[in-house]
C-alpha positions as CSV (number, residue, x, y, z in Angstrom):
1,X,-9.4,-7.0,2.1
2,X,-11.0,-6.4,5.5
3,X,-8.8,-6.4,8.7
4,X,-9.1,-9.6,10.8
5,X,-8.6,-9.4,14.5
6,X,-8.3,-12.7,16.4
7,X,-8.4,-13.7,20.1
8,X,-4.9,-13.7,21.7
9,X,-2.9,-16.8,20.7
10,X,-0.4,-18.0,23.4
11,X,1.7,-19.4,20.5
12,X,2.5,-15.9,19.3
13,X,5.6,-15.5,21.6
14,X,6.9,-18.9,20.3
15,X,6.4,-17.7,16.7
16,X,8.5,-14.6,17.5
17,X,11.3,-16.7,19.1
18,X,11.5,-18.8,15.9
19,X,11.6,-15.8,13.6
20,X,14.2,-14.1,15.9
21,X,16.4,-17.2,15.6
22,X,16.2,-17.0,11.8
23,X,17.0,-13.3,11.8
24,X,20.0,-13.8,14.0
25,X,21.5,-16.2,11.4
26,X,21.0,-13.6,8.6
27,X,22.5,-10.8,10.8
28,X,25.4,-12.7,12.2
29,X,28.0,-10.5,10.3
30,X,26.4,-7.1,11.1
31,X,25.9,-5.1,14.2
32,X,22.5,-4.5,15.7
33,X,21.3,-3.7,19.3
34,X,18.3,-6.0,19.7
35,X,15.5,-7.9,18.0
36,X,12.2,-6.9,19.6
37,X,8.7,-8.4,19.5
38,X,6.4,-5.4,19.1
39,X,2.8,-4.8,18.0
40,X,-0.3,-6.3,19.5
41,X,0.9,-9.9,19.3
42,X,3.6,-9.1,21.8
43,X,1.1,-8.2,24.5
44,X,-0.3,-11.2,26.5
45,X,-4.1,-11.2,26.5
46,X,-4.5,-8.7,23.7
47,X,-6.6,-9.6,20.7
48,X,-4.7,-8.8,17.5
49,X,-4.2,-9.2,13.8
50,X,-2.4,-12.6,13.5
51,X,0.8,-11.0,12.2
52,X,4.1,-11.0,14.2
53,X,5.6,-7.5,14.2
54,X,9.4,-7.4,14.8
55,X,11.6,-4.4,15.1
56,X,15.4,-4.9,14.7
57,X,16.8,-2.0,16.6
58,X,20.1,-0.5,15.3
59,X,22.4,2.5,15.9
60,X,21.9,4.9,13.0
61,X,25.3,4.1,11.3
62,X,24.4,0.4,11.1
63,X,21.0,0.9,9.5
64,X,22.1,0.3,5.9
65,X,24.3,-2.7,6.7
66,X,21.5,-4.5,8.5
67,X,19.1,-3.7,5.6
68,X,21.7,-5.0,3.1
69,X,22.2,-8.2,5.1
70,X,18.5,-8.9,4.9
71,X,18.1,-8.0,1.2
72,X,21.0,-10.4,0.5
73,X,18.9,-13.1,2.1
74,X,16.0,-12.4,-0.2
75,X,14.1,-9.9,1.9
76,X,12.3,-7.3,-0.1
77,X,13.0,-3.7,1.0
78,X,9.8,-1.7,1.1
79,X,11.1,1.7,2.3
80,X,10.0,3.8,5.3
81,X,6.3,3.9,4.2
82,X,5.6,7.2,5.7
83,X,7.4,6.5,9.0
84,X,10.9,8.2,9.2
85,X,13.6,5.9,10.6
86,X,11.4,2.8,10.5
87,X,12.4,0.7,7.5
88,X,10.0,-2.0,6.4
89,X,11.1,-5.3,4.8
90,X,9.1,-8.2,3.5
91,X,10.4,-11.6,4.6
92,X,10.5,-14.4,1.9
93,X,9.0,-16.7,4.6
94,X,5.5,-15.7,5.6
95,X,4.6,-18.7,7.7
96,X,3.5,-17.4,10.1
97,X,2.8,-13.9,8.6
98,X,5.1,-11.3,9.9
99,X,6.2,-7.6,9.5
100,X,9.9,-6.9,9.7
101,X,11.2,-3.4,10.6
102,X,14.6,-2.0,11.1
103,X,14.3,0.8,13.6
104,X,16.8,3.5,14.5
105,X,17.6,3.5,18.2
106,X,16.2,6.5,20.0
107,X,14.0,7.6,17.0
108,X,10.5,8.4,18.1
109,X,9.0,5.6,15.9
110,X,11.2,3.1,17.7
111,X,10.2,4.5,21.1
112,X,6.6,4.5,19.8
113,X,6.8,0.7,19.2
114,X,8.4,-0.1,22.5
115,X,6.3,2.4,24.5
116,X,3.0,1.0,23.3
117,X,4.1,-2.6,23.9
118,X,5.4,-2.0,27.4
119,X,2.5,0.2,28.5
120,X,-0.1,-2.3,27.4
121,X,1.7,-5.1,29.1
122,X,1.5,-3.3,32.4
123,X,-1.9,-1.7,32.2
124,X,-4.6,-4.3,31.7
125,X,-7.5,-1.9,31.6
126,X,-5.9,0.1,28.8
127,X,-5.0,-3.2,27.0
128,X,-8.7,-4.2,27.2
129,X,-9.9,-0.8,26.0
130,X,-7.5,-1.1,23.0
131,X,-8.8,-4.6,22.3
132,X,-12.4,-3.5,22.2
133,X,-11.5,-0.7,19.8
134,X,-9.8,-3.1,17.5
135,X,-12.6,-5.7,17.6
136,X,-15.2,-3.0,16.9
137,X,-13.3,-1.7,13.9
138,X,-12.7,-5.3,12.5
139,X,-16.4,-6.0,12.9
140,X,-17.1,-3.0,10.6
141,X,-15.2,-4.8,7.8
142,X,-12.9,-1.9,7.1
143,X,-9.5,-2.2,5.4
144,X,-6.1,-1.6,6.8
145,X,-5.9,2.1,5.6
146,X,-9.1,3.0,7.6
147,X,-8.2,0.7,10.5
148,X,-4.8,2.3,11.2
149,X,-6.3,5.8,11.2
150,X,-9.3,4.9,13.3
151,X,-7.1,3.6,16.1
152,X,-5.3,6.9,16.5
153,X,-7.3,8.3,19.4
154,X,-6.6,5.3,21.7
155,X,-3.0,5.0,20.5
156,X,-2.5,8.6,21.6
157,X,-3.8,7.8,25.1
158,X,-1.5,4.8,25.3
159,X,1.5,6.9,24.3
160,X,0.6,9.6,26.8
161,X,0.5,7.0,29.5
162,X,3.9,5.6,28.3
163,X,5.5,9.1,28.7
164,X,8.3,8.3,26.3
165,X,7.3,10.8,23.6
166,X,7.0,14.5,23.7
167,X,3.8,16.2,22.6
168,X,5.4,17.1,19.3
169,X,6.4,13.5,18.8
170,X,3.0,12.2,19.6
171,X,1.6,14.6,17.1
172,X,4.1,13.2,14.5
173,X,2.8,9.6,15.3
174,X,-0.8,10.9,14.8
175,X,0.1,12.3,11.4
176,X,2.0,9.1,10.4
177,X,-1.1,7.1,11.2
178,X,-3.4,9.3,9.2
179,X,-4.2,7.8,5.8
180,X,-2.9,11.0,4.1
181,X,-3.5,10.6,0.4
182,X,-4.1,6.8,0.6
183,X,-7.6,5.7,-0.2
184,X,-9.7,3.5,2.0
185,X,-11.6,0.6,0.4
186,X,-14.3,1.9,-2.0
187,X,-17.2,-0.4,-2.7
188,X,-19.5,-0.4,-5.7
189,X,-22.4,-2.8,-6.4
190,X,-20.1,-5.6,-7.3
191,X,-16.5,-4.5,-6.7
192,X,-14.1,-3.2,-4.1
193,X,-11.3,-0.8,-5.1
194,X,-8.4,-0.7,-2.5
195,X,-4.8,0.1,-2.1
196,X,-2.3,-2.6,-3.1
197,X,-0.8,-4.9,-0.4
198,X,2.1,-7.4,-0.7
199,X,-0.4,-10.2,-0.7
200,X,-1.4,-9.1,-4.2
201,X,1.9,-10.1,-5.8
202,X,0.8,-13.5,-7.1
203,X,-2.6,-12.2,-8.4
204,X,-0.9,-9.2,-10.0
205,X,1.6,-11.6,-11.7
206,X,-1.4,-13.7,-12.9
207,X,-2.7,-10.6,-14.6
208,X,0.5,-9.0,-16.0
209,X,2.0,-12.3,-17.1
210,X,-0.8,-12.8,-19.7
211,X,0.2,-12.1,-23.3
212,X,-3.3,-10.9,-24.2
213,X,-3.3,-8.4,-21.2
214,X,0.0,-6.7,-22.3
215,X,-0.6,-7.0,-26.0
216,X,-0.9,-3.3,-26.5
217,X,1.7,-2.3,-23.8
218,X,5.3,-1.5,-24.4
219,X,6.5,-4.2,-22.1
220,X,6.4,-8.0,-22.4
221,X,4.6,-10.3,-19.9
222,X,5.9,-9.7,-16.4
223,X,8.0,-12.3,-14.5
224,X,7.1,-13.0,-10.9
225,X,10.2,-11.0,-9.8
226,X,9.1,-8.0,-11.9
227,X,5.6,-8.3,-10.6
228,X,6.8,-8.2,-7.0
229,X,9.0,-5.1,-7.7
230,X,6.1,-3.3,-9.3
231,X,3.8,-4.0,-6.4
232,X,6.5,-2.8,-4.0
233,X,6.8,0.4,-6.1
234,X,3.1,0.9,-6.0
235,X,2.9,0.5,-2.3
236,X,5.8,3.0,-1.8
237,X,4.2,5.6,-4.0
238,X,0.9,5.4,-2.1
239,X,2.6,6.9,1.0
240,X,4.0,9.9,-1.0
241,X,2.7,13.4,-0.3
242,X,1.9,14.9,-2.6
243,X,0.9,11.7,-4.4
244,X,1.2,11.7,-8.2
245,X,0.4,8.1,-8.8
246,X,-2.9,6.5,-7.7
247,X,-3.1,2.8,-8.5
248,X,-5.8,0.6,-6.9
249,X,-6.5,-3.1,-7.0
250,X,-10.0,-4.1,-8.1
251,X,-11.5,-7.1,-6.5
252,X,-14.8,-9.1,-7.1
253,X,-15.9,-11.5,-4.5
254,X,-12.6,-11.0,-2.7
255,X,-10.7,-12.0,-5.9
256,X,-8.2,-9.7,-7.6
257,X,-9.5,-9.1,-11.2
258,X,-7.6,-6.0,-12.3
259,X,-6.3,-2.5,-11.5
260,X,-7.0,1.2,-12.2
261,X,-4.2,3.7,-12.3
262,X,-3.7,7.4,-12.9
263,X,-0.3,9.1,-13.2
264,X,-0.4,12.9,-12.9
265,X,2.2,15.4,-13.8
266,X,3.9,17.0,-10.8
267,X,2.8,20.6,-10.4
268,X,5.5,23.3,-10.7
269,X,5.8,25.8,-7.9
270,X,4.8,28.7,-10.1
271,X,1.7,27.0,-11.5
272,X,-1.7,28.3,-10.4
273,X,-3.5,25.9,-8.0
274,X,-6.6,25.9,-10.1
275,X,-4.9,25.0,-13.3
276,X,-5.8,21.4,-14.2
277,X,-3.0,18.9,-14.2
278,X,-2.6,16.4,-17.0
279,X,-3.2,12.9,-15.7
280,X,-2.8,9.7,-17.7
281,X,-5.5,7.2,-16.9
282,X,-5.4,3.5,-17.7
283,X,-6.6,0.1,-16.5
284,X,-6.1,-3.7,-17.1
285,X,-8.4,-6.6,-16.2
286,X,-8.2,-10.3,-16.4
287,X,-9.6,-11.5,-19.8
288,X,-12.1,-13.8,-18.1
289,X,-13.6,-10.8,-16.2
290,X,-14.0,-8.7,-19.4
291,X,-17.3,-8.2,-21.1
292,X,-19.2,-8.0,-17.8
293,X,-19.0,-4.2,-17.2
294,X,-16.5,-4.5,-14.4
295,X,-14.0,-2.0,-16.0
296,X,-16.7,0.6,-16.5
297,X,-18.0,0.1,-13.0
298,X,-14.5,0.4,-11.5
299,X,-13.6,3.5,-13.4
300,X,-16.8,5.3,-12.5
301,X,-15.9,4.7,-8.9
302,X,-12.2,5.5,-9.4
303,X,-12.4,8.9,-11.1
304,X,-14.3,10.7,-8.3
305,X,-11.5,9.6,-5.9
306,X,-8.9,11.5,-7.8
307,X,-7.5,15.0,-6.9
308,X,-9.2,17.7,-9.0
309,X,-9.1,19.8,-11.0
310,X,-7.4,17.6,-13.5
311,X,-7.4,16.8,-17.2
312,X,-7.7,13.1,-17.5
313,X,-6.3,11.5,-20.6
314,X,-6.6,7.9,-22.0
315,X,-4.1,7.2,-24.7
316,X,-4.2,3.9,-26.5
317,X,-3.5,1.9,-29.6
318,X,-6.7,2.3,-31.7
319,X,-6.7,-1.5,-32.2
320,X,-7.3,-1.8,-28.5
321,X,-11.0,-1.3,-28.9
322,X,-11.8,-2.1,-25.3
323,X,-9.9,1.0,-24.1
324,X,-11.4,3.6,-26.5
325,X,-14.9,2.2,-26.1
326,X,-14.6,2.5,-22.3
327,X,-13.3,6.1,-22.8
328,X,-16.5,6.9,-24.8
329,X,-18.7,5.2,-22.2
330,X,-17.1,7.4,-19.5
331,X,-17.9,10.5,-21.5
332,X,-14.3,11.2,-22.6
333,X,-13.9,13.3,-25.8
334,X,-11.8,12.1,-28.7
335,X,-8.9,14.6,-29.2
336,X,-6.6,13.1,-31.8
337,X,-5.6,10.1,-33.8
338,X,-2.0,10.2,-34.9
339,X,-0.3,7.6,-37.1
340,X,2.9,5.8,-36.3
341,X,3.8,7.6,-33.1
342,X,6.1,5.1,-31.5
343,X,7.6,1.6,-32.1
344,X,6.2,-1.2,-29.9
345,X,7.2,-4.8,-30.1
346,X,8.7,-4.4,-33.6
347,X,5.9,-2.4,-35.2
348,X,5.0,1.3,-35.5
349,X,1.9,2.1,-33.5
350,X,-0.8,4.7,-33.9
351,X,-1.9,6.8,-31.0
352,X,-5.6,7.5,-30.1
353,X,-6.2,10.1,-27.4
354,X,-9.3,10.8,-25.4
355,X,-9.6,13.5,-22.7
356,X,-12.0,14.6,-19.9
357,X,-11.6,17.4,-17.4
358,X,-12.8,16.8,-13.8
359,X,-13.8,19.9,-11.8
360,X,-13.2,21.3,-8.4
361,X,-14.7,18.6,-6.3
362,X,-12.3,17.5,-3.5
363,X,-11.3,13.9,-3.1
């Protein structure tokens, strides 16, 4: 899902005013300081992603009441997503597309938003330099993870010009914009593996609501609400450091066809660094995409992205032939077959385990 940067649209300020009016209705019973148009769409003449960024600025004690008021009106709370004191929410109305934040007054992330906006509004040369960087990055077809990190150098110059953040705070912004343990889009011959985004909810539901997809899982087909909550949880976990859950969306011709996931045991403080962690590996793909080698192709690209050393394990119901056959194609070793290990959907299920240890290569 490559980043798209468009020529400045003079309608963007009007979009903000409309969204602000909606928010004022939702927030009429709580206290906040202001609703600010931030991000590139708030700077006249600046090319930008066509997404309206809005920061609801609050005094710290009022943070949770404002978040609660929005959640009551069907906003989805996403968390801080790696930026302390900047709380992200997903509006149920995405026409036009928007990012909603609740920012603590005086926090450096709030001053970052306002400082970048105000500096670019008053310094045309810096604005145009920033636009050129954004356009060049978009032309490379990179995804949002790589895009945010690649803008860091010019963002630092903008913040230095703004003069609102200390050197220590500018460094904190730099770190927050690094991809950390998030993974940039990885391309194979036919596929792209990338981090989940909220735009994946419908497609994810289309996968996990299928009876045949969850046949051998302990859960029933997902509802749309459950799918949305799971995508939110996946996005949140991608910002954790250290990151113990890696789940990537798999796309073919820009269409979501499945997902790969590994969930690793958290290391204990007294464990030796070189001791392999046990990591449970699994995948699910749309039935119509199966039988074409997509799962194998995706897993061969996915495994080298994982932190090593690690002992990867694929555990499945032996009736799920697609899982254990894939394990064998990937060079996993059959470890055990145990009868009637757990009850699933009214029947006792056998457990077939394959394992493979990956070495010291860094991600």
